[in-house]
C-alpha positions as a printed NumPy array, in Angstrom:
array([[ 44.182, 159.071,  16.661],
       [ 41.243, 156.014,  16.955],
       [ 38.945, 154.937,  14.601],
       [ 35.3  , 155.399,  16.182],
       [ 32.901, 152.859,  14.048],
       [ 29.249, 152.81 ,  15.14 ],
       [ 27.02 , 150.53 ,  14.537],
       [ 24.228, 151.66 ,  11.824],
       [ 21.616, 152.026,  13.959],
       [ 23.733, 154.653,  16.786],
       [ 22.181, 158.514,  14.181],
       [ 18.699, 156.908,  14.882],
       [ 18.933, 155.918,  18.433],
       [ 20.542, 159.721,  19.624],
       [ 17.539, 161.118,  17.47 ],
       [ 15.445, 159.787,  20.44 ],
       [ 17.866, 160.606,  22.958],
       [ 17.694, 163.945,  25.658],
       [ 19.936, 165.883,  24.174],
       [ 22.786, 166.367,  27.438],
       [ 22.612, 162.68 ,  27.112],
       [ 24.247, 163.49 ,  23.118],
       [ 26.392, 165.658,  24.269],
       [ 27.841, 163.966,  26.472],
       [ 28.129, 160.942,  23.831],
       [ 29.616, 163.551,  21.433],
       [ 32.37 , 164.065,  24.411],
       [ 32.738, 160.821,  24.919],
       [ 33.848, 160.172,  21.071],
       [ 35.861, 163.638,  20.824],
       [ 37.981, 161.916,  23.932],
       [ 37.707, 158.384,  21.957],
       [ 38.767, 159.856,  19.004],
       [ 41.677, 162.432,  19.501],
       [ 43.529, 160.333,  23.168],
       [ 42.03 , 156.379,  23.177],
       [ 39.378, 155.725,  25.296],
       [ 42.515, 154.276,  28.09 ],
       [ 41.985, 158.017,  28.478],
       [ 37.998, 157.596,  29.528],
       [ 39.666, 156.693,  33.01 ],
       [ 40.485, 159.816,  33.991],
       [ 37.537, 161.101,  34.055],
       [ 35.369, 159.246,  36.375],
       [ 31.663, 160.714,  35.569],
       [ 32.049, 158.031,  32.395],
       [ 33.409, 155.391,  35.147],
       [ 34.562, 153.208,  32.484],
       [ 34.279, 149.537,  32.962],
       [ 34.76 , 146.173,  31.579],
       [ 31.802, 144.525,  30.87 ],
       [ 31.107, 140.504,  32.584],
       [ 29.117, 137.556,  31.516],
       [ 27.483, 137.8  ,  28.398],
       [ 28.849, 140.994,  27.657],
       [ 32.058, 139.896,  28.572],
       [ 34.801, 141.576,  26.213],
       [ 33.444, 144.671,  26.07 ],
       [ 33.061, 147.911,  27.644],
       [ 30.78 , 150.384,  29.006],
       [ 30.576, 153.984,  29.568],
       [ 28.526, 156.555,  31.403],
       [ 26.637, 158.909,  29.472],
       [ 23.957, 159.891,  32.499],
       [ 22.48 , 158.108,  34.751],
       [ 20.006, 156.162,  32.711],
       [ 22.008, 155.634,  29.552],
       [ 25.505, 153.843,  29.221],
       [ 27.572, 153.266,  26.038],
       [ 28.391, 150.055,  25.352],
       [ 31.768, 149.384,  22.714],
       [ 34.856, 147.058,  22.386],
       [ 38.53 , 148.56 ,  21.519],
       [ 40.941, 146.341,  18.198],
       [ 43.813, 147.605,  19.329],
       [ 45.847, 145.771,  16.701],
       [ 43.899, 148.325,  14.339],
       [ 43.308, 151.179,  16.659],
       [ 39.294, 151.074,  16.576],
       [ 36.566, 151.576,  18.764],
       [ 33.104, 150.116,  17.817],
       [ 30.215, 151.023,  18.838],
       [ 27.635, 148.811,  19.607],
       [ 25.021, 150.151,  21.182],
       [ 23.276, 153.597,  23.688],
       [ 21.463, 151.761,  25.71 ],
       [ 19.413, 152.622,  29.042],
       [ 20.385, 150.982,  32.183],
       [ 18.537, 148.166,  33.545],
       [ 18.266, 148.414,  37.234]])
C-alpha cells in the first residue's frame, strides 16, 4: 500500500470544490493508496501525465474538465505527495 501525504491546504481547498470533483479526488486517492500511481494509466478519464517546464518532476491527473490534482511520487519510500488541486488554465 502507498502512503498519501496531502499538502496542508488540500482539506480547505476540497471544501470549496464542487461535490463531483471531491468524489473524483476520493476515487483517485483510493486507487493510488491501494495500487500505486502507475494504476492511474489504466483509467483514461484521469489522463495522468508527467508535467514539463517549471513543474518538471511533478505529475497531473484530471478530476474533471477544470480541475487537476498535482502530485509527486517518491518511489524509495512509497509515498505520493499531493501538492495542490487547481483549476486548469486554458
